[in-house]
C-alpha positions in Angstrom: 3.2 1.0 12.2 0.2 -1.3 12.6 -1.6 -2.3 15.8 -4.8 -3.8 14.4 -5.7 -7.4 15.0 -6.3 -8.1 11.4 -2.5 -8.1 10.5 -2.9 -5.8 7.5 0.1 -3.4 7.4 -0.7 -0.1 5.8 3.0 0.7 5.3 4.6 3.8 6.4 2.4 6.0 8.6 3.2 9.3 10.3 1.2 9.7 13.7 0.8 13.0 15.4 -0.6 13.4 18.9 -1.8 16.9 20.1 -3.3 17.6 23.4 -5.9 20.2 24.0 -6.9 20.2 27.7 -8.6 16.9 28.5 -8.8 15.9 24.9 -6.3 14.3 22.5 -6.2 14.6 18.7 -4.4 11.9 16.8 -3.7 12.4 13.1 -2.5 9.5 11.0 -1.0 10.2 7.5 -0.3 7.4 5.1 3.1 8.4 3.6 2.6 6.8 0.1 -0.8 8.3 -0.7 -1.0 11.4 1.6 -4.3 10.3 3.0 -4.9 11.8 6.5 -7.4 10.8 9.1 -8.0 12.1 12.7 -9.5 10.7 15.8 -10.3 12.5 19.1 -10.6 11.1 22.6 -9.6 11.5 26.2 -5.9 12.5 26.8 -5.6 9.7 29.4 -6.0 7.1 26.7 -3.4 7.9 24.0 -2.9 4.4 22.8 -6.6 3.9 22.3 -7.0 7.1 20.4 -4.0 6.1 18.2 -5.5 2.7 17.6 -8.8 4.3 16.5 -6.9 6.7 14.1 -5.0 3.7 12.5 -8.2 1.7 12.0 -9.8 4.7 10.3 -6.8 5.1 8.1 -7.0 1.4 7.1 -10.6 1.8 6.2 -9.8 4.9 4.2 -7.1 3.1 2.3 -9.4 0.0 1.7 -12.1 2.3 0.3 -9.8 3.7 -2.5 
């Protein structure tokens, strides 16, 4: 699951969206390594929050 414009595919990723009032938490877990990152944002923008979480995950994987 990759939506970044750089084309790098991180492989299999589990994405979880949890709403808490007006906020949304998106957790992205890389299946092969178990690395998990989270992003928070407005509940009205779920795709944007997911895009941020996936970008954070790619950065975390690149830093390894």
